[in-house]
C-alpha positions in Angstrom: -23.0 -34.9 60.0 -25.3 -33.9 57.1 -29.1 -33.9 57.5 -31.2 -35.1 54.5 -34.9 -34.8 53.9 -36.7 -37.9 52.4 -39.5 -36.6 50.3 -40.9 -39.6 48.3 -44.1 -40.8 50.0 -43.3 -44.4 49.0 -40.3 -44.3 51.4 -42.2 -43.0 54.4 -42.0 -46.4 56.1 -38.3 -45.6 56.5 -36.9 -48.8 55.3 -35.1 -50.0 52.2 -31.5 -50.1 50.7 -31.4 -46.3 50.7 -31.9 -46.2 54.5 -29.0 -48.6 55.1 -26.7 -46.5 52.9 -27.6 -43.2 54.7 -27.5 -44.8 58.2 -24.1 -46.3 57.5 -22.8 -42.9 56.5 -24.0 -41.4 59.7 -26.5 -39.0 58.1 -29.4 -37.6 60.0 -32.8 -38.3 58.3 -35.9 -36.3 58.4 -39.3 -36.9 56.9 -41.7 -34.1 55.8 -45.0 -33.4 57.5 -47.1 -34.2 54.4 -46.5 -34.7 50.7 -43.9 -32.2 49.3 -45.4 -32.7 45.8 -47.9 -29.8 45.5 -46.8 -28.2 48.8 -46.8 -24.4 48.7 -43.3 -22.8 48.6 -43.3 -21.4 52.1 -44.4 -24.8 53.6 -41.7 -26.6 51.6 -39.1 -24.0 52.7 -40.0 -24.7 56.3 -39.4 -28.4 55.7 -36.0 -27.6 54.2 -34.7 -25.6 57.1 -31.4 -27.2 58.4 -31.4 -29.6 55.4 -28.2 -30.3 53.5 -29.7 -32.4 50.7 -32.9 -34.2 49.7 -33.6 -37.7 48.5 -36.1 -36.1 46.1 -39.4 -37.1 44.5 -41.1 -34.9 41.8 -41.7 -31.8 44.1 -40.8 -28.4 42.7 -37.4 -26.9 43.2 -37.9 -23.3 42.0 -35.4 -20.5 42.0 -36.9 -19.3 45.2 -36.6 -22.7 46.9 -33.0 -23.2 45.7 -32.0 -19.6 46.7 -33.6 -19.6 50.2 -33.3 -23.1 51.4 -29.5 -23.6 51.8 -29.6 -27.1 50.4 -26.5 -28.4 48.6 -27.8 -31.5 46.8 -31.1 -32.6 45.2 -30.7 -36.3 44.6 -33.7 -37.2 42.4 -35.2 -40.7 42.7 -35.8 -41.3 39.0 -34.5 -39.8 35.8 -36.9 -36.8 35.2 -35.9 -33.5 36.5 -38.3 -31.1 34.9 -39.6 -29.9 38.3 -36.1 -28.6 39.1 -34.9 -25.2 37.9 -31.5 -26.6 36.9 -30.1 -23.3 35.8 -31.0 -21.8 39.2 -29.5 -24.8 41.0 -26.2 -24.2 39.2 -26.3 -20.5 40.1 -26.8 -21.3 43.7 -24.3 -24.1 44.0 -26.8 -26.9 44.2 -25.9 -30.2 42.6 -28.8 -32.1 40.9 -28.4 -35.8 40.4 -30.6 -38.5 38.9 -30.6 -42.3 38.9 -30.0 -43.5 35.3 -30.3 -47.2 34.5 -32.6 -48.0 37.4 -36.2 -47.9 36.2 -36.4 -48.1 32.4 -37.9 -51.6 32.5 -40.6 -50.5 34.8 -41.6 -47.6 32.6 -41.6 -49.8 29.5 -43.8 -52.3 31.2 -46.3 -49.6 32.2 -46.3 -48.3 28.6 -47.1 -51.8 27.3 -49.8 -52.2 29.9 -51.5 -49.0 28.8 -51.1 -49.9 25.2 -52.7 -53.3 25.5 -55.5 -51.9 27.7 -56.4 -49.2 25.1 -56.3 -51.6 22.1 -58.3 -54.3 23.8 -60.7 -51.7 25.4 -60.0 -53.4 28.8 -60.9 -50.6 31.2 -64.2 -49.6 29.5 -65.4 -53.2 29.2 -64.5 -53.8 32.9 -66.7 -50.8 33.9 -69.5 -52.0 31.6 -69.6 -55.5 33.1 -69.8 -54.1 36.6 -72.8 -52.0 35.4 -74.5 -55.1 33.9 -73.5 -54.6 30.3 -72.1 -57.6 28.3 -70.7 -56.1 25.1 -68.8 -58.5 22.8 -68.2 -56.5 19.7 -64.7 -57.1 18.4 -61.7 -55.2 19.8 -58.7 -54.3 17.6 -55.8 -56.6 17.0 -52.4 -55.2 18.1 -50.0 -57.4 16.2 -49.1 -56.0 12.8 -49.5 -52.4 13.7 -46.6 -49.8 13.7 -45.5 -48.1 16.9 -43.5 -44.9 16.8 -41.2 -44.3 19.8 -40.6 -40.6 20.4 -37.3 -40.9 22.1 -34.8 -43.7 21.9 -32.9 -43.4 25.2 -32.9 -46.0 27.9 -36.6 -46.3 28.1 -37.2 -46.2 24.4 -34.7 -48.9 24.0 -36.3 -51.0 26.7 -39.6 -50.7 24.7 -38.0 -52.3 21.6 -37.9 -56.0 22.6 -41.3 -55.7 24.2 -42.9 -54.2 21.1 -41.1 -56.8 18.9 -42.6 -59.5 21.0 -46.1 -58.1 20.4 -45.6 -58.3 16.7 -45.3 -54.5 16.2 -43.3 -52.8 13.5 -41.0 -50.1 15.2 -40.2 -46.6 14.1 -38.3 -44.2 16.3 -37.5 -40.5 16.4 -34.7 -39.1 18.6 -32.8 -35.9 18.0 -29.5 -37.7 18.9 -30.3 -41.3 18.0 -28.1 -44.3 18.8 -27.8 -45.5 15.2 -25.9 -48.7 16.1 -28.7 -49.7 18.4 -31.3 -48.9 15.8 -29.5 -50.9 13.1 -28.9 -53.9 15.4 -32.5 -54.0 16.5 -34.1 -53.2 13.1 -35.6 -50.0 14.3 -36.3 -47.5 11.5 -35.2 -44.0 12.4 -37.4 -41.3 11.0 -38.1 -37.6 11.6 -40.9 -36.5 14.0 -43.5 -35.7 11.3 -42.7 -38.9 9.5 -43.3 -40.9 12.7 -46.6 -39.2 13.3 -47.9 -39.9 9.8 -46.8 -43.6 9.7 -47.6 -44.8 13.3 -50.7 -46.5 14.6 -49.4 -46.0 18.1 -47.2 -43.0 19.2 -45.5 -43.7 22.5 -43.7 -40.8 24.3 -40.3 -41.3 25.9 -38.8 -37.8 25.9 -37.9 -35.5 28.8 -40.1 -32.4 29.3 -38.0 -29.3 28.5 -38.9 -25.9 27.1 -38.3 -27.3 23.6 -40.6 -30.4 24.2 -43.4 -28.8 26.2 -46.7 -29.4 24.3 -44.8 -31.4 21.7 -48.2 -33.2 21.1 -50.5 -30.3 20.2 -53.2 -29.6 17.7 -50.7 -29.5 14.8 -49.0 -32.8 15.7 -52.2 -34.5 16.5 -53.6 -33.6 13.1 -50.6 -35.3 11.5 -51.2 -38.6 13.4 -53.0 -41.3 11.5 -56.7 -41.6 11.8 -57.8 -43.9 14.7 -54.2 -44.0 16.1 -53.4 -44.3 19.8 -51.2 -42.0 22.0 -49.3 -43.4 25.0 -47.6 -41.1 27.5 -45.5 -42.5 30.3 -43.0 -39.6 30.3 -44.3 -36.2 31.5 -47.7 -34.6 31.3 -46.1 -31.4 30.0 -45.4 -33.1 26.7 -49.1 -33.0 25.8 -51.5 -30.2 25.1 -54.4 -31.8 27.0 -57.1 -29.6 25.4 -55.9 -30.6 21.9 -55.7 -34.2 22.9 -59.3 -34.1 24.3 -60.6 -32.6 21.0 -58.8 -35.3 19.0 -60.3 -38.0 21.1 -63.8 -36.6 21.1 -63.8 -36.1 17.3 -62.7 -39.7 16.8 -59.5 -38.8 15.1 -57.7 -40.7 17.8 -58.9 -44.1 18.8 -57.7 -43.7 22.4 -55.0 -42.7 24.7 -53.1 -44.3 27.6 -51.9 -41.7 30.1 -49.7 -42.5 33.1 -48.9 -38.8 33.5 -50.9 -35.5 33.3 -50.0 -31.8 33.4 -51.4 -31.5 36.9 -51.0 -34.5 39.3 -53.2 -35.8 40.8 -55.6 -35.2 38.0 -58.0 -32.4 39.1 -61.6 -33.3 39.9 -62.8 -30.8 37.3 -60.5 -32.0 34.5 -62.5 -32.8 31.3 -60.2 -35.7 30.6 -62.0 -37.6 33.4 -65.1 -37.8 31.2 -63.4 -39.1 28.1 -64.2 -42.9 27.9 -61.4 -43.7 25.5 -58.6 -42.7 27.9 -57.0 -45.3 30.2 -55.3 -43.6 33.2 -52.7 -44.7 35.7 -51.4 -42.6 38.6 -47.8 -42.0 37.4 -46.8 -45.6 38.1 -44.2 -45.9 35.4 -40.8 -46.4 37.0 -41.9 -47.4 40.5 -42.2 -51.2 40.6 -40.7 -52.7 43.8 -37.3 -53.5 42.2 -37.0 -50.1 40.6 -37.9 -48.4 43.8 -35.1 -50.2 45.6 -32.6 -49.5 42.8 -33.5 -45.8 42.4 -33.4 -45.2 46.2 -30.1 -46.9 46.6 -28.4 -45.0 43.8 -29.9 -41.7 44.9 -28.7 -42.3 48.5 -25.2 -43.1 47.2 -25.2 -39.8 45.3 -26.2 -38.0 48.4 -23.4 -39.6 50.5 -20.8 -39.0 47.8 -21.8 -35.4 47.0 -22.1 -34.4 50.7 -18.7 -35.9 51.5 -16.8 -34.5 48.6 -17.0 -37.2 45.9 -18.4 -36.5 42.4 -20.7 -39.1 40.8 -20.1 -38.1 37.2 -22.7 -40.3 35.5 -25.5 -39.1 37.7 -25.0 -35.3 37.8 -27.1 -33.3 35.4 -25.5 -29.9 36.0 -21.8 -30.5 35.9 -21.1 -26.7 35.5 -21.9 -26.4 39.2 -18.9 -28.3 40.4 -16.6 -25.5 41.3 -19.3 -23.6 43.2 -20.4 -26.8 45.0 -16.8 -27.5 46.1 -16.6 -24.0 47.5 -19.9 -24.5 49.4 -18.6 -27.8 50.9 -15.5 -26.1 52.3 -17.6 -23.3 53.9 
């Protein structure tokens, strides 16, 4: 029977709906010796010896890993796959799957948590009180402001009712927008530059691709409104962190809420750590308890289906691999 590697550290206790699915299928399970995220390639390749597929976190699947490991499936727990060289996976007959529809509410809640924390200055005032400072100058009111959603996919759509409940006006930019959804929910669709210039809050909900890397840079930050706020619960690669730091230090931006960074965990020498108007979270968007169960269950189902010859169309991100994958299964 197939052997799979369980890489998310949150599943190291070995229990959950995902476990029942894999056990019922008769799969052999292995857990890595350490966190695969940030593991050097040779160490990760050792973990992958004899492995048919991975129930995957955000560890890197480079061309080297995909070529040398012999794995057939990477079943990502979540919807982001920027850490996977999808083109290389297709060349080497490795199917990449994700878990759509399982965690958008968790990510949206995290974005709202960061947004309210930045606007009400929650984190900084908490630190001050613990240091004996009782500062009661007025925070900003959130209601009545305009939020610009960069991306109107599942997560962007999940933001809409939450933003509406907070009294926000809603703009959205998406290269392939769902116009029916926007019309039904009174979301004004605009181009990217128009969104930057009209939004008091810019919230990122785009995948990180070569086209979107450093989407938020010195140029785009300059187009944002004075004293506006940036929220990122997508991927750290979307933001040029040096440019963001300059915009925050200069006062052009009021603050930022970052659930993700370019390098995670955030390095000890990162200058972002010293910026008081950033509220951080350790990439918690998408991993509340219900989402973890739902993502793990769907990823496990994808593993079972793909390693036993069934094709989960809605979850596969590289459909061009199908013929090569079928050949590998028959070998």
